[in-house]
VOMIMAR-923101 format. One line per field, with one value per residue: chain; residue number from 1; x, y, z of N, C-alpha, C in turn. Coordinates in steps of 0.1 Angstrom, whole numbers, plus 2048, in hexadecimal, padded with zeros to 3 digits. Example, Ala and Ser with C-alpha at 12.3 -4.5 7.8 and 13.67 -1.06 7.14 Angstrom:
BEGIN
chain <- A/A
n <- 1/2
n.px <- 884/880
n.py <- 7C7/7EA
n.pz <- 84E/847
ca.px <- 87B/889
ca.py <- 7D3/7F5
ca.pz <- 84E/847
c.px <- 884/881
c.py <- 7DF/800
c.pz <- 84E/84F
END
This chain:
BEGIN
chain <- A/A/A/A/A/A/A/A/A/A/A/A/A/A/A/A/A/A/A/A/A/A/A/A/A/A/A/A/A/A/A/A/A/A/A/A/A/A/A/A/A/A/A/A/A/A/A/A/A/A/A/A/A/A/A/A/A/A/A/A/A/A/A/A/A/A/A/A/A/A/A/A/A/A/A/A/A/A/A/A/A/A/A/A/A/A/A/A/A/A/A/A/A/A/A/A/A/A/A/A/A/A/A/A/A/A/A/A/A/A/A/A/A/A/A/A/A/A/A/A/A/A/A/A/A/A/A/A/A/A/A/A/A/A/A/A/A/A/A/A/A/A/A/A/A/A/A/A/A/A/A/A/A/A/A/A/A
n <- 1/2/3/4/5/6/7/8/9/10/11/12/13/14/15/16/17/18/19/20/21/22/23/24/25/26/27/28/29/30/31/32/33/34/35/36/37/38/39/40/41/42/43/44/45/46/47/48/49/50/51/52/53/54/55/56/57/58/59/60/61/62/63/64/65/66/67/68/69/70/71/72/73/74/75/76/77/78/79/80/81/82/83/84/85/86/87/88/89/90/91/92/93/94/95/96/97/98/99/100/101/102/103/104/105/106/107/108/109/110/111/112/113/114/115/116/117/118/119/120/121/122/123/124/125/126/127/128/129/130/131/132/133/134/135/136/137/138/139/140/141/142/143/144/145/146/147/148/149/150/151/152/153/154/155/156/157
n.px <- C3D/C40/C5B/C6E/C75/C88/C8A/C6D/C6F/C7D/C6F/C71/C83/C75/C5E/C69/C72/C57/C4D/C5D/C57/C3A/C3B/C48/C34/C1F/C25/C2C/C16/BFE/C09/C0F/BF6/BEB/BF9/BF7/BDC/BD6/BED/BFA/BEE/BED/C09/C0E/BFE/C0E/C27/C20/C18/C2E/C45/C37/C2A/C3E/C4C/C39/C26/C0F/BEE/BE0/BC8/BC3/BC1/BD9/BE4/BFE/C11/C04/C02/C1A/C2B/C20/C0A/BE9/BD7/BDF/BD6/BC5/BA9/BA6/BA9/BA8/BAD/BB9/BC3/BAE/BA7/BAB/BC5/BDF/BF5/C13/C12/C07/BF2/BCE/BC0/BD0/BE7/C01/C0D/C19/C04/BF6/BF1/BFE/C17/C16/C13/C29/C3E/C36/C3D/C57/C59/C5D/C50/C35/C2C/C16/C00/BF4/BDF/BCB/BAB/BA1/B8E/B75/B81/B80/B72/B6F/B86/B99/BB3/BBA/BD2/BE1/BF1/BE8/BCE/BD3/BDC/BC8/BB3/BA2/BA6/BA0/B84/B6C/B5A/B38/B1E/B2D/B34/B45/B64
n.py <- DE0/E01/E1B/E28/E15/E19/E36/E3B/E30/E43/E5C/E76/E82/E87/E98/EAE/EB2/EB4/ECC/EDE/EDB/EDF/EFE/F04/EFF/F0C/F24/F23/F16/F26/F3C/F2D/F21/F39/F41/F2B/F15/EFC/EED/EF2/EE4/EC8/EC6/EC4/EAE/E9B/E9C/E95/E7A/E6F/E73/E6F/E58/E47/E4A/E43/E34/E3F/E46/E59/E69/E84/E90/E92/E85/E7F/E89/E8B/E6D/E62/E62/E4D/E40/E3F/E36/E22/E0C/DEE/DF0/E0D/E1D/E3B/E42/E31/E0F/DF3/DE0/DC7/DC0/DAA/D93/D9E/DB6/DB5/DB8/DB3/DAE/DAB/D93/D92/DAA/DC9/DD8/DF8/E0A/E02/E07/E20/E2C/E25/E33/E4B/E52/E58/E71/E93/EAC/EA7/E92/E8E/E91/E7A/E74/E83/E83/E7B/E8A/E76/E69/E7F/E74/E81/E8E/E7C/E76/E8E/EAB/EA9/EBD/ED3/ED5/ED9/EF5/F00/EFD/EE9/ECF/ED0/ED1/EBE/EA2/EA3/EA2/E96/E99/E99/EA4
n.pz <- 73A/72C/72D/744/761/775/775/77B/796/7A3/7AA/7B8/7A7/791/799/79B/780/776/782/773/759/75C/762/74A/737/73D/739/71B/70F/70A/6FC/6E5/6DB/6D4/6BE/6AC/6AE/6A9/6A6/6BD/6CD/6C3/6C3/6DE/6E8/6D8/6E2/6FC/6F8/6EF/703/71F/719/716/72D/741/738/72F/72B/71F/72C/72F/747/759/778/781/791/7AB/7B1/7B6/7A0/78F/777/77D/76D/761/76C/76B/771/770/786/799/7B4/7C5/7D1/7C4/7D7/7D4/7D4/7CD/7DF/7E5/7D8/7C1/7A4/7A2/78D/774/77C/779/77B/78E/7A5/79D/7AF/7C5/7BF/7BD/7D4/7E2/7D4/7D5/7EF/7ED/7E3/7E3/7E3/7D9/7E8/7FE/7EB/7E2/7F3/7EC/7E2/7C4/7A8/791/771/757/73C/723/71F/717/703/6FE/705/724/72E/720/728/743/742/739/74C/74A/755/76F/76F/77C/771/765/77D/792/7B3/7C7/7D9
ca.px <- C37/C4A/C5E/C7B/C71/C91/C86/C62/C71/C84/C65/C76/C8A/C69/C56/C72/C6E/C48/C4C/C66/C4F/C2F/C3E/C4A/C28/C15/C2C/C2F/C0D/BF7/C0D/C10/BEB/BE9/C01/BF2/BD6/BD6/BF9/BFE/BE5/BF5/C18/C0D/BFA/C19/C2F/C1C/C17/C3D/C4C/C30/C26/C49/C4F/C2E/C1A/C04/BDE/BDA/BBC/BC0/BC1/BE5/BE6/C0B/C19/BFD/C05/C28/C2F/C1A/BFF/BE0/BD0/BE4/BD0/BBC/B9B/BA9/BA3/BB1/BAC/BBF/BBF/B9F/BA4/BAD/BD2/BE2/C02/C22/C10/C03/BE5/BC2/BB7/BDF/BEE/C12/C11/C18/BFB/BFE/BEE/C0A/C24/C14/C13/C36/C45/C31/C44/C63/C57/C63/C47/C27/C2A/C09/BF6/BEF/BD4/BC0/BA0/BA1/B82/B77/B88/B74/B75/B6E/B92/BA1/BBA/BBF/BDE/BDF/BF9/BE0/BC5/BD7/BDF/BBB/BAA/B99/BAA/B99/B76/B68/B51/B2B/B19/B37/B30/B4E/B6B
ca.py <- DF0/E0A/E26/E24/E10/E1F/E44/E3D/E2E/E50/E67/E84/E88/E88/E9F/EBA/EB5/EB8/EDA/EE7/ED8/EE7/F0A/F08/EFC/F16/F31/F21/F12/F30/F42/F24/F21/F45/F40/F20/F0E/EEE/EEA/EF2/ED7/EBE/EC4/EC0/EA0/E92/E9D/E8C/E6D/E6A/E77/E69/E4D/E3E/E47/E41/E2C/E4A/E42/E67/E6C/E90/E96/E8D/E87/E76/E90/E85/E5F/E5B/E62/E41/E43/E37/E32/E13/E02/DE9/DF7/E1D/E25/E47/E45/E27/E02/DEC/DD8/DBA/DBE/D9E/D92/DA4/DC1/DB3/DBC/DAA/DAC/DA6/D8F/D93/DBB/DCE/DE2/E05/E12/DFF/E0D/E30/E2F/E22/E3C/E57/E53/E5D/E7D/E9D/EB7/EA2/E86/E8C/E94/E6D/E73/E8C/E7D/E81/E86/E6D/E6F/E84/E6D/E88/E94/E73/E78/E9D/EAC/EAD/ECA/EDF/ED5/EE2/F01/F07/EFB/EDE/EC3/ECF/ED0/EB1/E9C/EA7/E95/E90/EA2/E9A/EB0
ca.pz <- 73C/727/736/74F/76E/77F/778/784/7A3/7AA/7AB/7BB/799/785/79D/796/770/775/786/769/74E/75F/760/73D/731/743/732/70F/706/707/6F0/6D9/6D6/6CE/6B1/6A5/6B8/6A7/6A5/6C9/6D4/6BB/6C9/6EE/6E8/6D3/6EF/708/6F4/6EE/711/729/714/716/73D/749/731/730/725/719/731/72E/755/760/785/784/79F/7B5/7B1/7B8/791/78A/770/782/75F/75E/776/764/776/76D/793/79D/7C3/7CF/7CA/7C6/7E4/7D0/7D0/7D1/7E8/7E0/7D4/7B3/79F/7A2/77F/770/788/77A/77C/799/7A7/79A/7BB/7D0/7B9/7BC/7E1/7E4/7CC/7DB/7FD/7EA/7DB/7ED/7E0/7D9/7F1/802/7E2/7DE/7FD/7E7/7DA/7B4/7A0/788/767/74E/72F/718/71D/713/6F6/6FF/70C/733/732/71B/731/750/741/737/758/747/75C/77C/770/77E/769/768/786/79C/7BE/7D2/7D8
c.px <- C42/C4E/C69/C75/C7B/C8D/C78/C65/C7A/C7B/C67/C7D/C7F/C60/C5D/C72/C60/C47/C51/C5B/C40/C31/C3F/C3C/C1F/C17/C2B/C20/C01/BFD/C0E/C01/BE5/BEC/BFC/BE9/BD6/BE3/BFF/BF9/BED/C01/C17/C0A/C04/C26/C2C/C1E/C26/C44/C43/C2B/C32/C4C/C44/C22/C0E/BFA/BD8/BCB/BBA/BC1/BCC/BE5/BF4/C12/C10/BFD/C11/C2D/C2B/C0C/BF4/BD5/BD4/BE0/BC6/BAD/B9A/BA2/BAD/BB2/BB1/BBC/BB1/B9C/BA9/BBD/BD8/BF0/C0C/C1D/C0C/BF5/BDA/BBF/BC5/BE7/BFE/C15/C11/C0D/BFF/BFC/BFA/C15/C23/C16/C24/C3F/C40/C38/C51/C64/C58/C56/C38/C24/C1C/BFE/BEF/BE3/BCA/BB8/BA0/B91/B82/B7B/B7D/B78/B75/B7A/B9C/BA7/BBF/BCC/BDA/BE5/BF0/BD3/BC4/BD7/BCF/BAF/BA0/B9A/BA2/B8B/B72/B5C/B41/B24/B21/B35/B3A/B58/B73
c.py <- DF8/E12/E1F/E23/E1A/E2F/E46/E3B/E3A/E5C/E74/E89/E8D/E95/EAE/EBE/EB8/EC8/EE5/EE6/EE0/EF5/F0E/F07/F08/F23/F2F/F1F/F1D/F38/F3B/F23/F2E/F44/F36/F14/EFF/EE6/EE9/EE5/EC9/EBC/EC2/EB2/E97/E92/E94/E7E/E65/E69/E6D/E5C/E41/E3E/E41/E37/E35/E45/E4D/E69/E7A/E98/E8F/E90/E80/E7E/E8D/E75/E59/E5A/E53/E44/E39/E31/E26/E0A/DFC/DEE/E05/E23/E32/E4A/E3C/E1C/DFD/DE5/DCA/DBA/DB0/D9F/D98/DB1/DC1/DB4/DB1/DA4/DA5/D9F/D91/DA3/DBE/DD7/DEF/E0C/E10/E06/E1B/E33/E2F/E2E/E4C/E5C/E58/E6A/E89/EA9/EB3/E94/E84/E8D/E86/E6D/E7A/E86/E85/E7E/E7D/E74/E74/E7F/E76/E8F/E89/E76/E87/E9E/EB0/EB9/ED6/EDF/EDC/EEF/F08/F04/EED/ED2/EC4/ED2/EC1/EAE/E9F/E9A/E92/E9E/EA2/EA4/EB2
c.pz <- 735/732/73D/75B/777/780/780/792/7A9/7A7/7AF/7B1/792/78A/79A/789/76F/778/77A/75E/74F/75C/751/736/732/73B/722/708/704/6FA/6E2/6D4/6D0/6C0/6A8/6AC/6B5/6A9/6B6/6D2/6CF/6C3/6DA/6EF/6E3/6DE/6F9/705/6F5/6FD/71C/723/717/728/745/745/732/728/721/720/730/73C/75C/76F/789/792/7AC/7B9/7B0/7A8/78D/785/778/775/759/765/76D/766/774/77B/796/7AC/7CB/7CA/7CE/7D2/7E1/7CD/7D6/7DA/7DF/7D8/7C4/7AF/79F/794/777/778/789/77A/789/798/7A3/7A6/7C5/7CB/7BD/7CA/7E5/7E0/7D2/7E7/7FA/7E4/7E8/7ED/7E0/7DF/7F7/7F9/7E1/7E7/7F8/7E1/7CD/7B0/798/77B/75E/741/722/716/719/704/6F6/706/71C/735/72D/723/73D/74F/741/742/755/74F/76A/77D/771/775/76E/772/792/7A7/7CB/7D1/7E3
END
């Protein structure tokens, strides 16, 4: 898996970086979008592909919840589960589908315990992934509120 396992195993550092990045994006993205909308979106997507792709093997779902999952991307689960393991976790915390891969949700649970700010967010039920946002910028979607819009027909919450 790409990225720095050491860094992912120290999620308290990453959650601080997340807060700084979130504040910067909230200030800069609206201005960038006014100046050049297509350039702003492309820049955000490229930045996420490069940084989050390397660090977290980001799947570009457009609805990033890393801060809620111990800085572990749940979309790396072969079943794309957003709310915990499937129930088929193998001994030693290995994936049911890919036996030589650690279960994403076991990693998320363990890493969330080492977070200072968002540790309890792993217990929040997430809405299903809105597949219409696939390939878009999660940061831009956060600023525009698109990431909080549950897919049509979902009644949970």
